N, C-alpha and C positions, 0 to 999 in steps of 0.2 A: 535586368531587373528581373527576379524570379520571386514567383508567389506559390506558396506550399501550404496546403491546409491538411492537416493530420486529425482526422475524425477519432481516431485511437486514445488520443489526448486531448481534444479539442483544442488544439492550438494551429492560428493562423499565422504563418511567418512570411515576411517580404524582405528580401534580399536585393539592397540596391546595387552592391557591388561584389564581385567575387574576389573579396581578399579576406584573409586571416582575421579572426574577430580577436580582440587584444582583451576585450572588457565589456560586460553587460552589466545594466542597471536596471532595475524593476522599479517602476514608481508606484504607488498604492492603490491606482486603479487596475493592475494587472497587464500592465503592457512594458515589456523589456525591450530596451534599445541598445542594440550591439555597436559597439565602436570600433575602429582599428587602431591600428600603434600610434596615429596622430589625433587621435580625438575625435575623428570625425564619425557622423551617425552613418554605419553601411548597411544596417537592418534594424527590424523590429519583430517582436513576437507578441501576438494578443491573445492571451490566456482566455479560456473558457469562451471561445470564440463564438460558439453558436448561441449564446446568450448575449452577446455584443454587437451581433452582425446577422441582419434579415437571414440571409443564406449562405454560409461560408462556402458551399460548395458550389455556388454559382458566381460571375465575374462579368462585368463590362468594362472595356477598355476603352476610353475615350482622349482623344487628341484634339487640345484645343487650336482653333486657330483666331488669325486676329479678330475675324468676326464670330461671335459665339453662336450666329444661326448657322454657319457652316463646318460646325463641330463634326468629326466622324467617329462612329460608334461601332466598335469590334466585339462581338459576342464571345 
């Protein structure tokens, strides 16, 4: 997975897989879903990210475990 924020266009992009994008669809809330040739969602783009996310330049990464008290967070 790859997460990219481009402040020049204020777009946050999350790529789930490194595959060619066959189609993209935007919903009315400014989120674009990217699909592969089989129709699987392989990424998404959040338009006007700085207005939708507290701080698009900062991210926490958490891996959940079987016990919620044992989750690991990586900055």
